Structure formats: structure tokens, C-alpha cells
N, C-alpha and C positions, 0 to 999 in steps of 0.2 A: 194512521189509518185515514181513509178518505171520509169526508163528511157524508152522512147518510143521505141528506137531502139533495146531493149532487147527482146520484145515479139510482138510488133506491126510492121508489114511490109506489103508492097503492095503484092497482090496475086501473081504477076508476079515473084518476087524474094524471096518469103518466102520459106524457106527450113526447113522441120520438124526436120532434124538432127542438125540444128544450133541453136535451140532454147535454151536459157539459162534457164534450168529447176529450178535452185535454185532461180533465180529472180522471175520466175513465181510463185513458191510455197510461196515465201516470201511475195509477193504482195497479193495473195489470203489469206493467213493466217492472215496478218495484217487487212484486212477487216473483216474476220471472227471473230477476237478477238474484234473488235469494235462492231460487232453485239451482241456478248455475253455480253459485258460490258453494252450495252444499255438495254438488257433484265434484267441483274442483278440489274440495277438502276430503272427498271420499265418504261423505256422510249420506249414503243412499237412503237410509231410513228417513232422515230429515227431509230429503228431497221428495220422497213419496208423500210424506205428510203435507208438504207445501203444494204439491200437485193437486192433492185432494182439496185443499183450501181454494186453490185457483179455479178448479173446474166447478166448484159450488158457489163461486163469487158472482154476484149479479152484474158486476162491471164486466167480467169476462164473457158472461152470456150475451150482454149487449154487444160487445165488440165482435163476438162470433156471428151474431145475426147480421150485424152491419156488413161484415165481409161477404157473406154468402148472398145477401140481398143487393149488393152493389157491384159485384165483380162481373166479369165479362159473361160467365155462364148463368147469371141470375135469371135470365129470361127462358132458360131451357129447363123444363120440368122433368121430374122422375116419372115412375110408373103411375103415381097418384094424380099427375097433371097439375099439381099445385105449385104456384109461384108466390113469393112475397113481394108484391109490387106496390104496396101502399104502407104508409106509416102505421096504420092501425094493425095490419097483419104483422109487420115487424115487431110491434110492441107485444102483440099476442104471442108471437113466437118465442120472445124471451121468457115468458111465463111457462111455455111448454117444455123448455130445455130442462129436463129432469132426468136423472139416472134411474129413478125408481119407475118401474114398469115399462122402461124403454125397450123396443124391439125394432131392430133395423129391417127395413123393407128391401126386397131384391132390387138390383140395379136394372136400369133400362139400357140395353145394349144397342149401340149405334156403331157405324163403321165409317172411318175417314180414310181417304187415299194416302199412301206413302209415296216417296219419290220413286221407289223401284217398281211402282205399279201395283203392289200388294195393298191390302186393306188393313188398317190398324183398328183393333177393336177398342171402343171406349165404353166404360160403364158409368152411367149417369145416376147418381144417388138421388133420392128425394131431398127436398129442401131441409126437412127436420134432421135427416141423416148427415147432410153437409154441415149443418150448424153444429151438431154434436161433434163431428170430426174437427171443425174449426175450433171449437171450445177446448177439445183435448189436445189439439196441436199447439195451443197457447202454452200448455203445460209440458209438452214434449220438445218443443223447439229449443228452449234453453239447454236441454240435455244434449240434443243433437249438435248444436253449435259449439258445445264444450268438448265433445269427444270425436267429432268427425275429423277427417284428414285435413290438416291446414291448407293443402294445395288442392282441395276439392272445391270447385267453383259453381256447380250447378244446383239450382233449387235452394239457394241460400240467400238471406237478406244481404243487401249491399254489395253483391257480387254478380258478375256477368261474364259472358264469353270474352269480353275485352280483357278482363283480368287474366283469364286462363291463357289467352294468346300472349299477353305481356309476360306471363311467367315462362311460357315456352321460349320467348325471345331471350329472357334472362338466362335460361339454362343452356342455350344453344349458340348464343352470339359470339362467345369468346373463341380465339384460336385453339385454345387447349380444352374446349368444351367436349363433351361426349359426342361421338360421331354417328352412333347407331341409335335407332328409335324403334321401340316396339309399340305399334298402334294396336290397342286393345278395344274390343267391343263385346259386350255381353249379350248373348242370344236371348231375345225375348225376356229382358230383365224383369220387367213389372209382372209378366204373366207366370213367371216360374219360381219366384221366391217361395221358399218352404215355409208353410204356416207354422209348423211347430218350432222351427228356429226363432221365428218372430215372437211367438208367445213366450218362449223360454228366455229370450235376450232383450226384448224391448221394454224399457221401464215405463209402462203405461197401464192403465186400468185393464186388467185381463178380460173382464167380462165384456167391456165395450170393444176391445180389440178382436176378440173371438167372433162377436156378432158381425163386425164389418168384414172380416176375412171370409166368413162362411155364409154370408147372406144370399149368395147365388145371384143369377141374373135372368132376365126375361128377354128372349130373342124371338121375334116374329110369334108372339103369343105363347111360347113354350118356356117353361122354367128349367133352368140348369143349375146344378150345384157347382160350387167352386172348391176344388180341393187343394189348389196351390195359387200363388200369385196375389198381387194387390191390384185393385181396379184402376185402370188408367182413366182418370176423371174424378177420382176421390181427392179431396183437399189434402188429406193426411198421407196419401200414398207416396208422393215424392220424398218426404221426410223418413218414411219407413225404408224406402230404398237407400237413402243416404246412410242411414243407421246400419243397414245390412252390409254395405260396402265399407263402413268405417273400419280402419285398420289395414287397408291395402297398402297405403304409403308406409306405415310403420313396418309391415311385413317385408316390403321391398328393400327398405333401408337396413333392416336387421340382416338380410341376406348379403348385402353389399359390405357390411362391416366385417362379416366373417371371411369374405373372399378378398377384401381390400379394394374393391371396384368403387367407382363413382357412379352414382345413379340419381335421377330426379324423377318424381311422379307428379303428373299434372292430370287431374280428373275433372270431367264435367258430366254429371249424371252418370249414365252407364257407359260413357266413352272415356278412354284414358290413354295417355302416352307415357311411356317410361323410357328415359334416355340411359344409355350404357355405353361403356368403353369398347365393347366387342360383340359381335353378332352371336358368337358362342355362349358368352355369358347370358345374354337375354334369352336365348333359346333353351340352353341347358340347365341354367340355374334359376331364372326368374319364372319363366313360363310354367314349368311343372308345379312350382309353389302357388302360382296364381290359380291354376286348375284345381289344386287341392283346397285352397281357400274358398273358392266359389262353390265347389261340390258340396262342402259342408252346409252351404246355405241353399242348396237346390238349384244352383246356377251353373251355366257352362259358357265357355268362350266361344264366340262365333268364328269358326275356322276361315270362313270366306272373307271376313272383315279384319282378321288379326294377322298382322305382317310385321316383319322386322325389315326396316329400311335404312339405307345409308343417307345421311343428311345431304350429300351432294346429289342424290337422286330426288330428294324432296318427298313430302307426304302431305296429305290433306287431313285437316283436323278442324271440326266445327265450321266448315265452309271456307277455310283459309288454306292456302298452300304455303308451306314453309320449306325453304330450300336454300342451300348455300351456293353462291355463284363465285368461283374463284376465292373461296374463303370467306365471303361476306354473306351473312344471313339476310334474305329478303322474305317478307311476309306479304303475300298478295292474295286477292280474292281467288278462290279456286276456279278453274276453267269450267268445271261442271255446273258450279252455281251461277256463273255469269251466263252460260248458255241457257240454263233453266229459267233464269230471270227474264232474259230476252224472249224466250219461248212463251212465258206467261204474259208478257206485255203484248206480243203478237196476237195471242188468243183473245186477250181482253179487248184490244182495238178491233179486231175482226168481229167480235161478238157485239160490239156497240157501233155498228157502222152507220147508224141513222140517228143517234142521239145528238142533242145540242152540244156544241163545243165546250160550253161551260161545265156541263155535266161530265163530259169525258175527262176534262182537266181535273174535276173534283175526285174522280175515281183514280186518276194516275198519280196525282201529287202525293198522297199519303204513302203509296207504294214506293215511289222514287225517293222520298225523304227517308223512309225507314230503311231501305236497302243502302242508301248512301251513308246514313249515320252508323249503320252496322260495320261498314268497311272503312270509315273515314280515319281510323287509327293505323291503317297499314299502308303499304306502298300501292296505292290504288289510283294515282292520278291518270295513268295511261288507260286503265280499265274504265274509269269514269268518262274519259273522253271518247272511248270506243262505244260504251253504252249510249252516251248522248248523241253520237254520230248515227248509230243505228236507229235510235228513237226518232231522230230528225227525219230520216227517210221513210220510216214507218208511218209517221203522221202525215208526211207529204203525200204519200200514196193514198192515205185515208181521205185527205182533203180533196185531191184531184178526182177521186172516184165519186165524190158527192156532187161534183159540178162538172159533168162531162161536156156540157155545152159551152163552158167558160174557158177562157184562155188561161194558161198557167201563170201569166203575170197577174191576172185578176185574182186567182187563187192565192198567190203570194201576198198580194196587198190585203186580202181579207183575213188571212190566218197568221201571218208572220210580221213581225216588226224587226227592224234592223237595230240591234243593241250593240254596244261595244263588246266585241268578242264573238259576235255571230248573230244569226237570225233566231228569234224567239217565237215559239208558237204561243198563241194567246187567244182569248175570247173577250167578251165585254160583259160588264154588269153595271147596273144603275145604283149609284150611291148619292143620296141627297139630289135626285134629279139630274145627275151628271153621269156621262158615260165614262166608265173607268175600265182600264184593261185588267183582264183576269189572266195571269200568266202561268204557264207551265213551269215547274221546277227545273232549274238548269242544273243537272246532276254533275255536269263537268266543272261547275264552279264551286263545288263542295270543298271547303278547306280541309287539308290533311293535318291532323294534330295528334301527336303521340299521347296515348292513354297512360295515366299514372296509375299503376297497379296498387290495389289495396294491400295492406300488410297481412301476410298469411295468417297471423294469429289473431287478427282483429275480429271482435264479435260484439254485437250490440248489448250482450248481457254481462259484460265485464266493465266495471266503472272506469278502469284506466283507459279505455278506447272510446268512451262517449264523446269527448271533445274532439277527438281525431275524426270520428264518423260524421259528427255534425259539420265539421269543417269541409269534409269531402262532398257533402250533399250540395246539389245546385240550389240557388236561392229560392226558386219556386217550391222545391220539394222540402227544403229545410223548415219553411214556415209551418208545414204540417207534419214535421218529423216527430217520431216517437221519442226521440232522445232529448229534445230541448227542454221539455218540462222536467224531465228526470235530472238533466244537468243543472237546471235552475234550483232544483230542490236540494242538490247536494252541497 
């Protein structure tokens, strides 16, 4: 057990900055690994008892408060307007995290635009509700990681879209690989999950779960009840969705074993693809079983987004286009995503027509790096060249419009420098009283590197995979890894 003076202290002298985070994480991870082991051995009663111990542990409460007070949504309040933006408030929040007398508050409803022009509703919980969800997620995640589909990659630790796409490549690249693909999409997955199914099947504190599911939401000053679905914006919602869909891969493979067909399942959140040997098998055998599986959970397939496609015609998945050209599988950025990205860049540059060049570069660079890093594992060299070319002329027009009385040669000398490989857009900044160039990211120079897929069975709550997961972590991340202290203690 963890030494009491490392994480437990009286409220009078507790200091947030003096918490031994390595000890806190190690203590929580040890309990999580015990929960996962109990589930693997079929000891659900023991797992439930360990979940109770974890959710009443001070170390877990500290970790839950840290997560909600330091993540991206920490500055967005719920309906009570409260945020935890100081160490004193965080420490006080740890003492407030109690099951006794807890009552979840309604969500604050906001809307964000989707790619198709529609609005996606988000439910923003209050900080105390987020912390309670984060606390119970610590107890639920070891179970979800143990029982979810091995080839499901969304909303899971150590997994990414790059792993899902690498699995697609593995399943489709061979000459004798399946030629037909069922592209599946679940209609309004978060909003339609049946509450009763969740209460009956999710191994979580039922009193807490019922409160989160039925707390309702406030939209434009009016209160609305929630009869179905989990809030998009709740910390625990993605894991609840994963557990709802757990078993899809097993279902698909059990059907294939009966018919003698070869199938593969690759899932990412509520999107998935299933490869099969024939169109009839996917439509007549797999699809009806999927519909029945989802109906039991209150879900339906989206007919407009669910298709069966031949690999020679190609299909889009997670922003990538997968298609065979004369028998060779190539994975590229999807055309729609490339055009959407360029459209966003044009709107961004047009919106900032008068800002200083350095400020424009500071806005563009993170977007360019993020987009390039997302696609750097696929056949994207030509796409990067195309985007770089379009961006060059976009910024050239931006620069010329700012100086209508100057010659184009003057504009070129002011905003562009001749580097090996082409002209580079730049600004200036002073560092130690010296003028230094502030350069735009050259997206065309992004190196292409194949992604090494994570092992399908790897989970951070199984001791046999700890060393493997630490080895996969980049050096910067591994210094703060949850696994290293546990690995050292074994």
C-alpha cells in the first residue's frame, strides 16, 4: 500500500503542488490492474469490491480532480458557472468528492457544427460531476480494456486512428485478402443508447450511473429530461459507448466460422469496417445480425452511411481513402478531407487579412503540423506537395493585397526567402536583440514514415504488456508514463 503521508493529508496543510504524483498514479494503477485481473479470471464480485475501494481512495480522487482541472475543457463551466482554476479550489474539490449526498446537476447544452452542416449537441457537466465521472472511469476503464473488441481503436489508451488504418492495411493488402468491405456507421450513437441496457449490463455503481444518465439538460433556459443516450461531453460517455458496442467483432467472427468465410473487423468509436469474401455474405449474413445486435442496445445503422464496396473502387475511413490499384493497396488522404482542409485555410487567411505576419504564421503552423502528422503514415507525399503549392499561392495573394502600391518583387523580398527546395514564407522576431526569421511550416517536407501498429491484445492493465507499452511511448511521454513506476515496482 502507498504511504499515507504521500497523498493523504489534513485539509489544513494539504498543498496541491506538493503531491507526489508518481506515488498517486502507481497506487491507482495497482488497483486498476487488480480489477482487470479479477475480470480476466471471471471474479466479478471481487472486481466490484475493488472498484468500491478505488472510488473511495484519496489517490483516485486526487487524480480525477487533476484530470478535469487540467484538460482542454477545464475552462468551460457547467450550469453553475464554477471552474477549478486554482490549487486551493482543486484541493477543496478532492474533499468534496463523496458518494454520500451526491446529486448530479443538469448538463449545459451547447451546439458545435458538423462537417455536413448540421449541429452536434454537446452536454457540458459541472466540474463536480466531471470529477465524479473521472473517478468512476478509473474503476471502469480496466474492465472496458479487458472486454472490448481487440480491434476497436477509438477512445482507448495508447491507440489512435493510425493503428486502425494500419490494421486495415494488414487485412486488405494481400493478393488473397478479402475484396469486399462493409462500411458501417451507427446513427446518433451517443444520443440513442438505451439507458436500461446500460444499467443492466455496465459494471459500475448503479446509483451514480442512473444519475448521470437521467440528469437532463438545460437549453436556452429550459430544462429537458433525458430518456436515452449518454451526453457528448461527459468524460465517462466514450467508455460507456465502447462497452455498449463490445462484442461486435466476436459476433462477426462467430458468423464467419459457421459459413466458412473470412472476415475482419476494424472499429473506431461508432465507425467500423468489416471485410468479407463476397458482397452477398456481408449483406445477407453480417448486416442483419449487426442490426439485431444494435437494436438490443437501442441503436440503428445509418442507411445513408452504411455501404458495401469493392476494394478496387475504394472507400473512405477516418479521413483516409483505401483502394487497390492493379492489385496494390494504397492508403491516401481522402479527397473530401483535403478540400475541406484547404477551404478552412482559405477562410482563416481571409479572416486575418490585416494581422501581422508573425501572428498569421502562429495560427497556421499548429494546423499544418497537426494535419501533416495525421497523414504522415500513409501515401501522402503528392498530397502534401499539392497542399503546399495551394498554400503558397494563397499566402502570395494575401501578401500582395496588403501592399497594393508596392512591386511584386518588393513583396517577394519582404515575405519570402529562397530555401533549398523552394520559396519559404516567413516573418521576423527579435531574439536577444537580433532579427531572426519566423518560418511557416513546410508541409511538403514532412517525412513519410510507416506506423507500427499496436498489438491488438495490448492493454495497460495487464502486466505482460507493461514493458511493451513503455517501449512504444515516445521519450517525452514515457517520462510521465503511468506504466514506468508500476514497471519499476514489479
